[in-house]
C-alpha positions in Angstrom: 0.0 0.0 0.0 1.2 3.5 -0.8 0.2 6.1 1.8 -1.2 9.5 0.8 2.3 11.1 1.2 4.0 8.4 -0.9 5.4 6.3 1.8 5.4 2.6 1.0 3.6 1.1 4.0 5.3 -2.3 3.5 8.6 -0.6 4.4 7.3 1.0 7.6 8.3 -0.8 10.8 4.8 -0.1 12.4 3.1 -1.8 9.4 5.6 -4.6 9.2 5.4 -5.3 12.9 1.6 -5.3 12.8 1.4 -7.6 9.7 4.1 -10.0 10.9 3.3 -10.0 14.6 6.8 -8.7 15.4 6.3 -6.8 18.6 10.0 -5.8 18.6 9.4 -3.4 15.7 6.5 -1.8 17.5 8.6 -1.4 20.6 11.4 0.2 18.5 8.9 2.6 17.0 7.6 3.5 20.4 11.2 4.1 21.7 12.0 6.3 18.7 8.7 8.2 18.4 6.6 7.6 21.5 8.1 10.3 23.7 7.4 8.3 26.7 3.7 9.0 26.4 2.7 5.9 24.4 3.4 2.2 24.3 4.0 -0.3 21.5 0.3 -0.9 20.9 -0.1 2.8 19.8 2.1 1.9 16.8 -0.1 -1.0 15.6 -1.0 0.1 12.1 -2.6 -1.3 8.9 -1.9 1.8 6.9 -3.2 5.3 6.9 -5.9 4.7 4.3 -8.0 2.7 6.7 -11.1 4.7 7.7 -11.3 3.1 11.2 -8.8 5.2 13.2 -8.5 2.4 15.8 -6.5 0.4 13.2 -4.0 3.1 12.4 -0.9 4.1 14.4 -1.9 6.9 16.9 0.3 9.5 15.3 -0.7 8.6 11.8 -4.4 8.8 12.6 -3.9 12.5 13.3 -1.5 13.2 10.5 -2.1 16.5 8.7 -1.3 15.0 5.4 -3.8 12.2 5.8 -6.5 14.6 7.0 -5.9 17.0 4.1 -5.9 14.2 1.5 -9.1 12.8 2.8 -10.8 16.2 3.0 -9.9 16.8 -0.7 -10.9 13.3 -1.6 -7.4 12.6 -3.0 -5.8 9.1 -3.3 -2.3 10.7 -3.2 -1.0 14.1 -2.4 1.0 13.9 -5.6 -2.2 14.4 -7.7 -3.3 17.5 -5.8 -3.1 20.9 -7.5 -1.4 22.2 -4.4 1.3 19.5 -4.3 4.2 21.7 -5.4 3.5 24.4 -2.8 2.0 22.4 0.0 3.9 22.8 3.3 2.5 19.6 4.7 4.0 17.4 2.0 7.2 19.4 1.6 9.3 16.8 3.5 8.3 14.2 1.0 9.2 16.4 -2.0 12.8 17.2 -0.7 15.3 17.8 -3.5 13.7 15.1 -5.7 16.3 12.5 -5.1 14.7 10.4 -2.3 12.6 7.3 -3.1 9.5 9.1 -1.7 10.1 12.1 -4.0 10.7 9.9 -7.0 7.6 7.8 -6.3 5.5 10.9 -5.9 6.9 12.3 -9.2 6.0 9.1 -11.0 2.5 9.1 -9.5 2.1 12.8 -10.5 3.4 12.3 -14.0 1.0 9.4 -14.6 -1.9 11.3 -13.3 -1.1 14.5 -15.2 -0.7 12.5 -18.5 -4.0 10.8 -18.0 -5.8 14.0 -17.1 -4.1 16.5 -19.4 
């Protein structure tokens, strides 16, 4: 699954830990991102495109990118007219050399070609 922002969920430790039952990955995510306020269960995640917030990592459920894409009824940020100037998605555009940026560029190019 590709998230709204272009992250490949199957490379995310939260998603992998959930799918494979590897609690050590969830614990690692909690140690890196939990700020002592959460536990490993808060990082159980089936991907941000799930509508049921109880099945999404706690931080991801409140993600501004996710909320914006859903409000605009967009499958991916890369197809949004505001993609090039959006501050929310800016970290995923970077200088165009990261895997995320390249993936978003491919998605955007395909969409633009199909929609003129």
